[in-house]
C-alpha positions, 0 to 999 in steps of 0.5 A, a space after each residue: 534399159 540397154 538396147 543390147 540383144 540377149 544374144 550378144 551381151 557377151 560380146 558387148 561386155 567384152 568390148 566394154 572390158 577392152 574399153 576400160 583396160 585402154 582408158 586405165 592404161 592411158 592413166 585414167 582411174 576415175 571409173 565414173 568417166 569410163 561409162 556412157 549412159 548406154 554403158 550403165 544401162 547395159 551393165 544394170 541390165 546384166 547386174 554389174 556394177 560400174 566399180 565391180 568392172 572396174 575392179 576386174 579391170 584394175 586387178 587385170 592390169 595389176 596382177 594378170 588376173 582375173 582375165 577378161 574370160 574370167 570376169 565375163 564368166 562370173 558376170 554370167 553367172 551374176 546376169 543369169 541368177 538376176 534374171 532367173 531368181 531375182 526376176 530382173 529385180 534389182 536388190 536394194 541391200 548392200 552387204 558391208 565389209 563389216 558384215 563379212 566373217 573375219 579374213 582368218 575365220 575358218 570352218 572346218 579347218 578351211 580359212 577364208 571359207 566362211 568369207 568368201 561364202 558371204 561375198 559369193 551371196 552377195 555377189 550373186 545377189 548384186 548387194 556387194 558394197 563398192 568396197 567389196 570385190 568378189 574375186 579380189 586377191 584373197 579369193 583368188 588365192 583361196 579358190 586357186 588353192 582349191 582349183 575352183 573356178 571363181 564362176 564354178 565357186 558362185 554356181 556351187 554357191 547358188 545350188 546350195 542356197 542357204 545350205 552352207 554344209 553342201 559348200 564346205 563338202 564341195 570344197 573339202 572334196 576338192 582337196 588343195 591343189 598346192 
């Protein structure tokens, strides 16, 4: 397990994000070469899979979003969930892309919401299969449309538990920002 003190885990995350950006900028897209054994232990300790961090870096460099601070806030919610709800025990289940609602699925006339709810729960639980990304372009479009920060949406899903109606009502109360 990583020896990074809890107090400075966020600094370690941002330094690792920056290290990954530099590797990506150098043309290295093989994220398996990005991390030392200590880096991997650190990521595991906060519930972040190596591919997840790479996906944030790749989208940051390709689209300018998510910013490093946003990636940190998302990681913080996942880390807290791992520590508080899962008592440090990682899940062995993986949610597959085929298990997600269709991109066109709607609830109360809100497209994408059924899909992002399932993805948010999978992110909280650490159950995203490698080809899934919480905070992908489609998620960012949806969250921006409703002026919801990705980390805040994760917290909303956490607080709602299994009650989708609480999430739906929260999103509806936000209205559309566009």
